[in-house]
C-alpha positions as CSV (number, residue, x, y, z in Angstrom):
1,M,159.9,140.4,75.3
2,R,158.5,137.4,77.4
3,P,159.4,133.8,75.8
4,Q,157.5,130.6,76.2
5,L,154.5,132.7,78.9
6,P,151.1,132.7,79.1
7,V,149.4,135.6,77.1
8,A,145.8,135.9,78.7
9,L,144.0,136.8,75.0
10,D,140.4,136.3,76.8
11,D,138.7,133.8,79.3
12,L,139.7,130.7,77.5
13,S,142.0,131.5,76.2
14,E,145.6,131.7,77.2
15,P,148.2,130.4,74.9
16,E,152.2,130.5,75.6
17,P,153.7,131.5,72.3
18,D,157.2,130.8,71.7
19,A,158.1,135.0,72.1
20,V,155.9,137.4,72.2
21,V,156.5,141.7,72.5
22,V,154.8,143.8,75.3
23,R,154.6,147.0,76.5
24,G,155.7,147.9,80.2
25,K,158.6,146.0,82.5
26,P,159.3,143.3,83.2
27,W,157.3,143.8,87.7
28,D,154.6,145.2,85.5
29,Y,153.1,141.5,84.6
30,R,153.6,140.3,88.7
31,R,150.5,139.3,89.2
32,E,149.1,138.6,85.6
33,H,149.9,137.7,82.5
34,P,150.0,140.2,79.7
35,T,146.3,140.6,77.4
36,T,147.5,143.1,74.5
37,P,150.7,142.0,72.9
38,L,152.5,143.9,70.4
39,L,153.7,141.3,68.4
40,V,153.6,136.9,68.4
41,V,156.3,135.2,67.2
42,E,155.9,131.7,67.2
43,V,158.9,128.8,66.1
44,A,157.7,125.9,63.6
45,V,158.4,122.5,62.3
46,S,155.9,120.0,63.7
47,S,153.5,122.9,65.5
48,L,153.5,124.5,61.4
49,A,149.3,123.6,61.2
50,V,148.5,124.7,64.2
51,D,150.2,127.3,63.8
52,R,149.0,129.0,61.1
53,R,145.2,127.8,62.0
54,F,144.8,127.3,65.5
55,K,146.4,129.9,67.4
56,G,146.5,131.8,64.2
57,A,142.9,132.0,64.7
58,L,143.1,133.0,68.1
59,Y,145.8,135.6,68.1
60,A,143.7,137.2,65.3
61,R,139.9,136.7,67.2
62,A,142.4,138.8,70.0
63,S,143.1,141.2,67.6
64,V,146.8,140.9,67.4
65,A,147.2,143.2,64.2
66,D,151.9,141.9,63.9
67,Y,151.9,137.7,64.3
68,W,154.7,136.0,63.0
69,V,155.4,132.1,61.8
70,V,159.3,131.8,62.1
71,N,158.8,128.6,59.8
72,L,161.9,126.1,59.7
73,R,161.2,123.8,57.9
74,D,160.8,125.8,54.2
75,E,163.4,128.7,55.7
76,L,161.0,132.4,55.4
77,V,159.1,133.8,57.6
78,E,154.8,134.1,57.7
79,V,154.4,137.6,58.8
80,Y,150.1,137.5,59.6
81,R,148.6,141.2,59.8
82,Q,145.0,142.6,59.8
83,P,143.0,140.7,61.9
84,V,139.1,139.9,60.9
85,R,136.2,138.2,61.2
86,T,135.5,134.9,59.0
87,R,133.1,132.3,58.0
88,A,135.6,130.2,56.1
89,N,137.5,129.8,59.2
90,R,136.0,127.5,62.3
91,H,137.2,129.2,64.8
92,G,136.2,133.4,62.7
93,W,139.2,134.3,63.3
94,K,141.9,135.3,60.2
95,Y,144.6,137.7,58.9
96,R,143.4,139.5,55.3
97,S,147.7,140.1,54.8
98,V,149.9,136.9,55.2
99,R,153.2,137.3,53.5
100,L,156.5,135.7,53.3
101,R,159.9,136.9,54.0
102,R,162.8,134.9,52.3
103,R,165.8,134.2,54.4
104,T,167.4,137.2,52.4
105,A,164.5,139.4,53.3
106,W,164.4,141.9,56.1
107,I,161.2,143.1,58.4
108,A,159.4,145.9,60.5
109,P,157.7,145.1,63.8
110,L,154.3,147.3,63.4
111,A,155.0,148.6,66.3
112,A,158.2,149.9,65.2
113,P,158.1,150.1,61.6
114,K,161.7,152.4,61.9
115,A,163.5,148.5,63.0
116,R,165.0,146.9,61.1
117,I,165.2,142.5,61.8
118,A,167.2,140.1,59.4
119,I,165.1,137.4,58.6
120,A,168.2,135.0,59.1
121,D,168.7,136.3,61.6
122,L,165.1,134.3,62.3
123,L,166.5,131.4,61.3
124,P,169.3,128.7,61.9
125,P,172.2,130.0,59.5
126,A,172.4,128.3,56.1
């Protein structure tokens, strides 16, 4: 787990997601940033549009299979999966699957399907 540290997606993009899960150990990334995240998480209130469209397209282009936006405004988690090319998005990529998970739901990361995370644990107390 790397909080707010860069991820080297390609030669043009090195975003700093709020949280990212990568393979390996912390010292594996002393000299370079990870390039293949297992899960990327952005926490959003005012940055919601940027996280959905712009950053979502960057992560999809880099084939990040599991991208979550913790939407604090609407108190839910947006789960983006299945990156695909598209002409509809000016960045050329999007996620085919978008699921909204409410406070009472659970979620499992693709990289750890037996792990169950309560959406309520990702949101501020009600």
